[in-house]
C-alpha positions, 0 to 999 in steps of 0.5 A: 834233294828233289833235284837229285831224285830227278836224275832217276826219272824214266828216260834219262838212262842213268838208273842202269849205271847207278845199279851197276855201280852198287853191284860192283861195290858189293862184288868188291866187298865179296872179294875182300871177304874171300881174302881176309875172312874165314867166316865167309865160308860159313855161308856155304854148306856141305861139300862146297864148304869143305872144298873152299877150306881145302882151297884156302889152305896154306898149300893152295892159296886159291882164296887169294887168287879168287878174291883178287879176281872177284875184286877185279871184276867189281872194280871193272864194273865200278869204273864202267858205271862211273864213266857212263854216269859222268858221260850221261850227266855231261855229254859235252864235257869240253863245252861245259868247261869252255862255258865255265871258263868263259863265264869266269873270264867275263866276270873279271872283265872291265866295269862298264856303264853305258848310257843311252837308249834306242837301237844305238845302245842295244847295238853296243851292248851286243858287242860288249857282252862278249868281253865282260859281264860287268856291264850296266846299261842305264836307259832313258825312260822318256819315250812316249811313242808307239807301244811304250807310249800307250802303256805309259799313258794307260798304266802310268808306268815308265816306257818299257821299249828301250829297256826291252831292247837292251835286255834282249841285247844283253840276253844269253838265252835261246833265239826263240825267247829273243824272238818272243820278246821282240814279237809285235802283234799285227792283228786287229784289236787292242794288242796291235802295235804292242810287242810281247816284251813290252807287255811282259815288262808291264805285267811284271810292273803291275804285279811287283808294283815297282818298275825297277824291280820289274826290269830286274826280274825280267832280266832273270828270264832272259839270263842277261849278262850284266844289268839293265837299269832305268835312269829314273824310276819316275814317269818323266817326259821330254820337252824341247825348245826350238830356235824360234822359241817355241816348245813341244813336250813329247819325245816322239814328236820333237823330231817331227817339228823339223826345227833346230833344237836349242835345248831339251828338258825333262818334266819333272825337272827334279826327277831322281836317278835310281840308286843302283845306277849311281852305284854302278857309275861310282864303281865304273872303269869306263862310262860310255855315252852313245851311240844314239839319237843325241837329243831324244836318247842320250841327253835325257839321261844326262838331264837327271841331275844326280846322275850327271853329278855322279858321272862328273865326279867319277874317275872312270874313263869317259867316252862319247861314241859319235853317230855315223849319220846325222839325224833329220829333225835333231842333228841336221848338218851337225859335225862331230864337235857340234854333237859334243857341244850340244852335250856340254851346253846342257851339262855345263861341263866338258867331261869326255876324255875320248870321242870315237868316230867312224872313218869308213865310207859306206856304199854310195847307194846306201848313202844316197838313200839316207841323203834322200831322207835328209841324213848325211855322214857326220863330218869329223872336224878334228881341229875343233874336237882338239880345241874341246880337249877331247882325244879322237879315236878314229876307226873303221866301224861300219857293220856291213849292212844286211838291210838298208840301215847303217850301224856300228859293228858291235864287235869292233866298237866294243874292242875299240872302247876297251882298247881305250882303257889300256891306252 
């Protein structure tokens, strides 16, 4: 009821048309009285009443003509008032219809679960949200560096950084709100290095006492298309065993060792997946893993036992999106098949139906910059991939870089993944 009265607030310029509408309805009723009610003349006295009775007589049916004229005036006022009211309430009627149509179309889109973390998953989500709102991002919570690491150490909560990136990627909100969530404090003091979005999620976690619920409520603020879920609600840490049999625990320090990784693991090993993530996987039509850092973004999700079990038991199409470039400290000299083999080695199952790889060459200058850092384009060894029983989808997927980074084109990548379902 309160929302209805808000339309009458000063400055909205609706009251004049509502008043005109009521006046028009009154005038229509007066016209009907002229035509159908002789009692109407009782309102008038003296000569006016005599003239009205004379004019309404059988020889001169002026009351009929006068009544119709009054009704026409009233109808004109009502029509103008309704038209202006509708125009004020929805100035952009065509845009409103388009928005409603698009929302309904997205609701009927394919059910997709995307697993990963970092910038790779967020980039894929930016493209897929244009095609379906039935998307669930299952995000790793093993990060322990930067702002996320500080918050998890100080507050004993899962790291919010990758969650924040995915929320922003799926957001349907004003650019200012997106900039606000991604804003990182640079001044001196305790806030330096923290992003506003991380602090917001951390605050929600403190108020609500549940990280999963905090993420859900944060989604409402950003009007997220779909859902973002942590792979587990527990405060887990990622560890790695290297080729020289040494071990390190800490997602952020694993790539810094510059050693060949043979295995990664979670502490605690018996962590449980969030029930909502399991349900999303059960209902999914497509399950997508990647793109993203193989050992520190993708595998941490697959190391959650009941989450992996749900993926293996799902009848959904399972797709692996291979990285464009190798990653120093993680996948040095890895081919596309070696990325898959690393996943299969940890999961003990060969479960992917498709692998999506890029075939487009990047600019030489950009490749040289990557090579200087020890990163190279991932070689697509098709014969070995076929031996692994996976189908290959090879497309031009590079986003023309506006900066010095190579990324998948979100739109092209989303279209390729959805085409696999029809194939």
